[in-house]
N, CA, C and O atoms as CSV, one atom per row, in Angstrom:
chain,resi,resn,atom,element,x,y,z
A,1,MET,N,N,24.625,-106.490,105.594
A,1,MET,CA,C,23.798,-106.471,104.137
A,1,MET,C,C,22.482,-106.087,104.579
A,1,MET,O,O,22.191,-106.394,105.735
A,2,ALA,N,N,21.658,-105.494,103.905
A,2,ALA,CA,C,20.350,-104.897,103.815
A,2,ALA,C,C,19.385,-105.482,102.786
A,2,ALA,O,O,19.604,-105.327,101.584
A,3,ALA,N,N,18.143,-106.265,103.311
A,3,ALA,CA,C,17.422,-106.661,102.288
A,3,ALA,C,C,16.119,-105.939,102.241
A,3,ALA,O,O,15.435,-105.955,103.264
A,4,GLU,N,N,15.651,-105.256,101.099
A,4,GLU,CA,C,14.627,-104.390,100.744
A,4,GLU,C,C,13.328,-105.386,101.010
A,4,GLU,O,O,13.250,-106.469,100.428
A,5,ARG,N,N,12.424,-104.977,101.838
A,5,ARG,CA,C,10.977,-105.904,102.513
A,5,ARG,C,C,10.355,-106.063,101.025
A,5,ARG,O,O,10.122,-107.171,100.541
A,6,LYS,N,N,10.171,-105.146,100.516
A,6,LYS,CA,C,9.070,-105.449,99.176
A,6,LYS,C,C,9.561,-106.429,98.131
A,6,LYS,O,O,8.978,-107.423,97.699
A,7,THR,N,N,10.931,-105.874,97.766
A,7,THR,CA,C,11.429,-106.722,96.655
A,7,THR,C,C,12.157,-107.906,96.975
A,7,THR,O,O,12.213,-108.794,96.125
A,8,GLY,N,N,12.691,-108.041,98.016
A,8,GLY,CA,C,13.966,-108.986,98.585
A,8,GLY,C,C,15.380,-108.485,97.791
A,8,GLY,O,O,16.310,-109.290,97.751
A,9,ARG,N,N,15.521,-107.293,97.224
A,9,ARG,CA,C,16.759,-107.111,96.506
A,9,ARG,C,C,17.609,-106.836,97.923
A,9,ARG,O,O,17.169,-106.481,99.017
A,10,LEU,N,N,18.875,-107.104,97.543
A,10,LEU,CA,C,20.080,-106.986,98.494
A,10,LEU,C,C,21.130,-105.739,98.390
A,10,LEU,O,O,21.482,-105.341,97.279
A,11,SER,N,N,21.544,-105.227,99.412
A,11,SER,CA,C,22.497,-104.095,99.319
A,11,SER,C,C,23.757,-104.294,100.349
A,11,SER,O,O,23.574,-104.821,101.446
A,12,PHE,N,N,24.830,-103.915,99.997
A,12,PHE,CA,C,25.822,-104.065,101.024
A,12,PHE,C,C,25.889,-102.723,101.726
A,12,PHE,O,O,26.843,-102.535,102.481
A,13,ASP,N,N,25.014,-101.798,101.568
A,13,ASP,CA,C,24.861,-100.441,102.403
A,13,ASP,C,C,24.104,-100.989,103.634
A,13,ASP,O,O,22.882,-100.965,103.487
A,14,SER,N,N,24.550,-101.480,104.822
A,14,SER,CA,C,23.878,-101.846,105.915
A,14,SER,C,C,23.135,-100.471,106.334
A,14,SER,O,O,22.027,-100.573,106.861
A,15,ASP,N,N,23.651,-99.293,106.141
A,15,ASP,CA,C,23.077,-98.085,106.665
A,15,ASP,C,C,21.579,-97.929,106.383
A,15,ASP,O,O,20.902,-97.127,107.025
A,16,LEU,N,N,20.995,-98.814,105.277
A,16,LEU,CA,C,19.836,-98.717,104.775
A,16,LEU,C,C,18.765,-99.250,105.589
A,16,LEU,O,O,17.581,-98.950,105.438
A,17,ALA,N,N,19.261,-100.127,106.542
A,17,ALA,CA,C,18.498,-100.922,107.579
A,17,ALA,C,C,18.140,-99.941,108.740
A,17,ALA,O,O,17.396,-100.229,109.678
A,18,ALA,N,N,18.767,-98.748,108.552
A,18,ALA,CA,C,17.947,-97.807,109.677
A,18,ALA,C,C,16.552,-97.187,109.647
A,18,ALA,O,O,15.922,-96.467,110.422
A,19,ASN,N,N,16.279,-97.813,108.303
A,19,ASN,CA,C,14.803,-97.435,107.720
A,19,ASN,C,C,13.961,-98.735,107.917
A,19,ASN,O,O,13.440,-99.325,106.970
A,20,ASP,N,N,13.873,-99.115,109.141
A,20,ASP,CA,C,13.507,-100.735,109.451
A,20,ASP,C,C,11.981,-100.900,108.664
A,20,ASP,O,O,11.668,-102.047,108.345
A,21,GLN,N,N,11.047,-99.804,108.351
A,21,GLN,CA,C,10.043,-100.021,107.415
A,21,GLN,C,C,10.218,-100.720,105.940
A,21,GLN,O,O,9.473,-101.480,105.322
A,22,LEU,N,N,11.330,-100.235,105.664
A,22,LEU,CA,C,11.711,-100.458,104.041
A,22,LEU,C,C,12.720,-101.615,104.094
A,22,LEU,O,O,12.676,-102.344,103.103
A,23,PHE,N,N,13.525,-101.908,104.937
A,23,PHE,CA,C,14.777,-102.532,104.910
A,23,PHE,C,C,14.818,-103.469,106.090
A,23,PHE,O,O,14.153,-103.227,107.097
A,24,THR,N,N,15.666,-104.647,105.974
A,24,THR,CA,C,15.825,-105.619,107.101
A,24,THR,C,C,17.187,-105.819,107.045
A,24,THR,O,O,17.701,-106.112,105.966
A,25,LEU,N,N,17.940,-105.688,108.178
A,25,LEU,CA,C,19.191,-106.008,108.248
A,25,LEU,C,C,19.398,-107.398,108.519
A,25,LEU,O,O,18.777,-107.965,109.419
A,26,LEU,N,N,20.524,-108.182,107.542
A,26,LEU,CA,C,20.643,-109.485,107.470
A,26,LEU,C,C,21.786,-109.597,108.322
A,26,LEU,O,O,22.862,-109.241,107.842
A,27,ARG,N,N,21.759,-109.978,109.367
A,27,ARG,CA,C,22.927,-110.529,110.382
A,27,ARG,C,C,23.635,-111.604,109.656
A,27,ARG,O,O,23.017,-112.514,109.102
A,28,GLY,N,N,24.902,-111.513,109.651
A,28,GLY,CA,C,25.745,-112.613,108.959
A,28,GLY,C,C,25.852,-112.381,107.489
A,28,GLY,O,O,26.750,-112.905,106.830
A,29,GLY,N,N,24.754,-111.435,106.859
A,29,GLY,CA,C,24.858,-111.244,105.614
A,29,GLY,C,C,24.678,-112.607,104.401
A,29,GLY,O,O,24.031,-113.649,104.508
A,30,TRP,N,N,25.436,-112.154,103.385
A,30,TRP,CA,C,25.377,-113.082,102.258
A,30,TRP,C,C,26.167,-114.461,102.664
A,30,TRP,O,O,27.236,-114.374,103.267
A,31,LYS,N,N,25.634,-115.686,102.331
A,31,LYS,CA,C,26.187,-117.056,102.563
A,31,LYS,C,C,26.735,-117.358,101.491
A,31,LYS,O,O,27.959,-117.322,101.367
A,32,LYS,N,N,25.805,-117.758,100.389
A,32,LYS,CA,C,26.378,-118.422,99.253
A,32,LYS,C,C,25.291,-118.023,98.216
A,32,LYS,O,O,24.233,-117.559,98.639
A,33,ASP,N,N,25.488,-118.172,96.919
A,33,ASP,CA,C,24.861,-118.036,95.628
A,33,ASP,C,C,25.302,-118.672,94.383
A,33,ASP,O,O,26.340,-119.307,94.202
A,34,LEU,N,N,24.413,-118.424,93.598
A,34,LEU,CA,C,25.067,-119.196,92.056
A,34,LEU,C,C,24.985,-117.994,91.275
A,34,LEU,O,O,24.114,-117.127,91.349
A,35,CYS,N,N,26.116,-118.041,90.417
A,35,CYS,CA,C,26.256,-117.076,89.303
A,35,CYS,C,C,24.974,-117.512,88.399
A,35,CYS,O,O,24.511,-118.635,88.203
A,36,ARG,N,N,24.538,-116.176,87.891
A,36,ARG,CA,C,23.064,-116.347,87.247
A,36,ARG,C,C,23.125,-116.812,85.723
A,36,ARG,O,O,22.181,-117.102,84.988
A,37,ILE,N,N,24.425,-116.807,85.459
A,37,ILE,CA,C,24.772,-117.393,83.908
A,37,ILE,C,C,25.042,-118.750,83.750
A,37,ILE,O,O,24.471,-119.529,82.987
A,38,CYS,N,N,26.183,-119.037,84.722
A,38,CYS,CA,C,26.726,-120.441,84.567
A,38,CYS,C,C,26.520,-121.217,85.833
A,38,CYS,O,O,27.000,-122.349,85.899
A,39,ARG,N,N,25.889,-120.746,86.788
A,39,ARG,CA,C,25.450,-121.617,87.941
A,39,ARG,C,C,26.768,-121.866,89.052
A,39,ARG,O,O,26.712,-122.674,89.980
A,40,TRP,N,N,27.943,-120.999,88.747
A,40,TRP,CA,C,29.156,-121.161,89.461
A,40,TRP,C,C,28.656,-120.882,90.762
A,40,TRP,O,O,27.705,-120.111,90.889
A,41,GLU,N,N,29.326,-121.558,91.984
A,41,GLU,CA,C,28.829,-121.423,93.412
A,41,GLU,C,C,29.878,-120.468,93.686
A,41,GLU,O,O,31.094,-120.621,93.568
A,42,LEU,N,N,29.110,-119.283,94.135
A,42,LEU,CA,C,29.867,-118.241,94.894
A,42,LEU,C,C,29.448,-118.195,96.393
A,42,LEU,O,O,28.288,-118.261,96.800
A,43,PHE,N,N,30.646,-118.065,97.202
A,43,PHE,CA,C,30.552,-118.410,98.663
A,43,PHE,C,C,31.697,-117.386,99.222
A,43,PHE,O,O,32.407,-116.755,98.439
A,44,GLU,N,N,31.792,-117.299,100.330
A,44,GLU,CA,C,32.860,-116.820,101.228
A,44,GLU,C,C,33.759,-117.698,101.605
A,44,GLU,O,O,33.444,-118.639,102.334
A,45,SER,N,N,35.191,-117.484,101.094
A,45,SER,CA,C,35.990,-118.690,101.556
A,45,SER,C,C,37.672,-118.046,101.546
A,45,SER,O,O,38.153,-117.303,100.690
A,46,GLU,N,N,38.196,-118.471,102.494
A,46,GLU,CA,C,39.531,-117.885,102.625
A,46,GLU,C,C,40.650,-118.793,101.891
A,46,GLU,O,O,41.726,-118.292,101.565
A,47,ASP,N,N,40.372,-120.047,101.664
A,47,ASP,CA,C,41.298,-121.083,101.049
A,47,ASP,C,C,40.683,-121.151,99.406
A,47,ASP,O,O,41.353,-121.775,98.583
A,48,GLN,N,N,39.622,-120.606,99.053
A,48,GLN,CA,C,39.139,-120.540,97.706
A,48,GLN,C,C,38.687,-119.425,97.190
A,48,GLN,O,O,37.612,-119.454,96.592
A,49,PRO,N,N,39.395,-118.246,97.312
A,49,PRO,CA,C,38.964,-116.813,97.198
A,49,PRO,C,C,38.268,-116.412,95.637
A,49,PRO,O,O,37.554,-115.455,95.338
A,50,GLU,N,N,38.719,-117.411,94.891
A,50,GLU,CA,C,37.797,-117.339,93.503
A,50,GLU,C,C,36.510,-117.357,93.290
A,50,GLU,O,O,35.896,-116.935,92.310
A,51,HIS,N,N,35.992,-118.024,94.551
A,51,HIS,CA,C,34.567,-118.395,94.776
A,51,HIS,C,C,33.808,-117.226,95.618
A,51,HIS,O,O,32.595,-117.216,95.829
A,52,GLY,N,N,34.681,-116.300,96.036
A,52,GLY,CA,C,34.046,-115.314,96.825
A,52,GLY,C,C,34.221,-113.835,96.063
A,52,GLY,O,O,34.172,-112.762,96.663
A,53,THR,N,N,34.405,-113.965,94.827
A,53,THR,CA,C,34.353,-112.699,94.157
A,53,THR,C,C,33.501,-112.643,92.965
A,53,THR,O,O,33.805,-113.367,92.017
A,54,GLY,N,N,32.322,-111.768,92.875
A,54,GLY,CA,C,31.508,-111.650,91.854
A,54,GLY,C,C,30.896,-110.380,91.845
A,54,GLY,O,O,31.177,-109.537,92.698
A,55,TYR,N,N,29.891,-110.134,90.738
A,55,TYR,CA,C,29.394,-108.887,90.768
A,55,TYR,C,C,27.872,-109.235,91.134
A,55,TYR,O,O,27.391,-110.352,90.938
A,56,THR,N,N,27.147,-108.128,91.701
A,56,THR,CA,C,25.868,-108.245,91.829
A,56,THR,C,C,25.008,-106.937,91.504
A,56,THR,O,O,25.564,-105.840,91.441
A,57,ASN,N,N,23.676,-107.084,91.305
A,57,ASN,CA,C,22.868,-105.689,90.896
A,57,ASN,C,C,22.044,-105.883,92.149
A,57,ASN,O,O,20.900,-105.461,91.986
A,58,GLY,N,N,22.244,-106.335,93.219
A,58,GLY,CA,C,21.434,-106.378,94.636
A,58,GLY,C,C,20.276,-107.575,94.642
A,58,GLY,O,O,19.472,-107.768,95.554
A,59,ARG,N,N,20.357,-108.150,93.702
A,59,ARG,CA,C,19.568,-109.381,93.621
A,59,ARG,C,C,20.091,-110.824,93.274
A,59,ARG,O,O,19.895,-111.860,93.909
A,60,ASP,N,N,20.999,-110.591,91.796
A,60,ASP,CA,C,21.336,-111.698,91.224
A,60,ASP,C,C,23.098,-111.513,91.311
A,60,ASP,O,O,23.648,-110.451,91.604
A,61,TRP,N,N,23.675,-112.553,91.049
A,61,TRP,CA,C,25.082,-112.415,91.199
A,61,TRP,C,C,25.593,-113.218,89.955
A,61,TRP,O,O,25.042,-114.226,89.511
A,62,VAL,N,N,26.668,-112.660,89.479
A,62,VAL,CA,C,27.243,-112.969,88.229
A,62,VAL,C,C,28.986,-113.265,88.581
A,62,VAL,O,O,29.621,-112.364,89.130
A,63,CYS,N,N,29.654,-114.552,88.227
A,63,CYS,CA,C,30.895,-114.765,88.714
A,63,CYS,C,C,31.812,-113.690,87.789
A,63,CYS,O,O,31.308,-113.071,86.851
A,64,ILE,N,N,33.042,-113.571,88.130
A,64,ILE,CA,C,34.169,-112.657,87.388
A,64,ILE,C,C,34.223,-113.203,85.952
A,64,ILE,O,O,34.270,-112.373,85.043
A,65,GLU,N,N,34.221,-114.469,85.664
A,65,GLU,CA,C,34.671,-114.881,84.319
A,65,GLU,C,C,33.223,-114.653,83.382
A,65,GLU,O,O,33.346,-114.307,82.207
A,66,CYS,N,N,31.968,-114.851,83.926
A,66,CYS,CA,C,30.938,-114.406,83.123
A,66,CYS,C,C,30.752,-112.939,82.921
A,66,CYS,O,O,30.226,-112.481,81.907
A,67,TYR,N,N,31.153,-112.283,83.814
A,67,TYR,CA,C,31.041,-110.837,83.700
A,67,TYR,C,C,32.140,-110.237,82.698
A,67,TYR,O,O,31.972,-109.155,82.136
A,68,GLU,N,N,33.298,-111.048,82.520
A,68,GLU,CA,C,34.355,-110.676,81.604
A,68,GLU,C,C,33.950,-110.989,80.177
A,68,GLU,O,O,34.199,-110.288,79.196
A,69,LYS,N,N,33.194,-112.307,80.200
A,69,LYS,CA,C,32.892,-112.895,78.811
A,69,LYS,C,C,31.738,-112.032,78.060
A,69,LYS,O,O,31.663,-111.577,76.918
A,70,PHE,N,N,30.841,-112.000,79.220
A,70,PHE,CA,C,29.508,-111.411,78.669
A,70,PHE,C,C,29.041,-110.142,78.928
A,70,PHE,O,O,28.355,-109.532,78.108
A,71,LEU,N,N,29.380,-109.662,80.079
A,71,LEU,CA,C,28.691,-108.276,80.589
A,71,LEU,C,C,29.445,-107.262,80.490
A,71,LEU,O,O,28.909,-106.156,80.557
A,72,LYS,N,N,30.886,-107.360,80.304
A,72,LYS,CA,C,32.041,-106.093,80.571
A,72,LYS,C,C,31.728,-105.019,79.379
A,72,LYS,O,O,31.721,-103.819,79.656
A,73,GLY,N,N,31.474,-105.459,78.076
A,73,GLY,CA,C,31.663,-104.622,76.994
A,73,GLY,C,C,30.590,-103.731,76.899
A,73,GLY,O,O,29.553,-104.035,77.487
A,74,PRO,N,N,30.647,-102.708,76.277
A,74,PRO,CA,C,29.211,-101.656,76.456
A,74,PRO,C,C,28.302,-102.215,75.501
A,74,PRO,O,O,27.097,-102.057,75.699
A,75,ASP,N,N,28.709,-102.860,74.471
A,75,ASP,CA,C,27.724,-103.117,73.363
A,75,ASP,C,C,27.672,-104.650,73.241
A,75,ASP,O,O,27.863,-105.191,72.152
A,76,PHE,N,N,27.395,-105.403,74.447
A,76,PHE,CA,C,27.561,-106.883,74.168
A,76,PHE,C,C,26.049,-107.067,73.625
A,76,PHE,O,O,26.037,-107.898,72.716
A,77,PHE,N,N,24.996,-106.632,73.861
A,77,PHE,CA,C,23.635,-107.021,73.439
A,77,PHE,C,C,23.233,-106.418,72.057
A,77,PHE,O,O,22.211,-106.748,71.456
A,78,ALA,N,N,24.193,-105.448,71.590
A,78,ALA,CA,C,24.198,-105.168,70.118
A,78,ALA,C,C,24.636,-106.212,69.299
A,78,ALA,O,O,25.568,-106.917,69.685
A,79,SER,N,N,24.070,-106.419,68.177
A,79,SER,CA,C,24.105,-107.378,67.195
A,79,SER,C,C,24.476,-106.857,65.707
A,79,SER,O,O,23.811,-105.967,65.175
A,80,ALA,N,N,25.350,-107.343,65.203
A,80,ALA,CA,C,25.658,-107.313,63.803
A,80,ALA,C,C,24.570,-107.642,62.616
A,80,ALA,O,O,24.506,-107.266,61.446
A,81,HIS,N,N,23.722,-108.523,63.430
A,81,HIS,CA,C,22.525,-109.161,62.667
A,81,HIS,C,C,21.375,-108.796,63.254
A,81,HIS,O,O,20.935,-109.537,64.133
A,82,PRO,N,N,20.612,-107.522,62.879
A,82,PRO,CA,C,19.494,-106.954,63.733
A,82,PRO,C,C,18.226,-107.909,63.529
A,82,PRO,O,O,17.208,-107.843,64.218
A,83,GLU,N,N,18.438,-108.792,62.499
A,83,GLU,CA,C,17.126,-109.880,62.454
A,83,GLU,C,C,17.206,-110.988,63.457
A,83,GLU,O,O,16.299,-111.812,63.579
A,84,ILE,N,N,18.296,-110.998,64.171
A,84,ILE,CA,C,18.231,-112.007,65.278
A,84,ILE,C,C,18.255,-111.382,66.567
A,84,ILE,O,O,19.066,-110.504,66.861
A,85,THR,N,N,17.274,-111.874,67.427
A,85,THR,CA,C,17.154,-111.239,68.680
A,85,THR,C,C,17.082,-112.143,69.791
A,85,THR,O,O,16.976,-111.705,70.937
């Protein structure tokens, strides 16, 4: 895993670390984090694989359940009530 020095954003593309002025290689990579929506703990585990699967934008993590419920649909943020924001 590589971390962008300026923003702290993470990437699974470890080849980015070849540019050591912009990126830092994180040895051992990601240890654990929380789902940005429900705070479910995400971590690598062989006996609890549901905790080790999620989605990331390189900075924040979302568990599978929240992704399916809230972010998967193309028009999730569109509303039938435009006056409600």
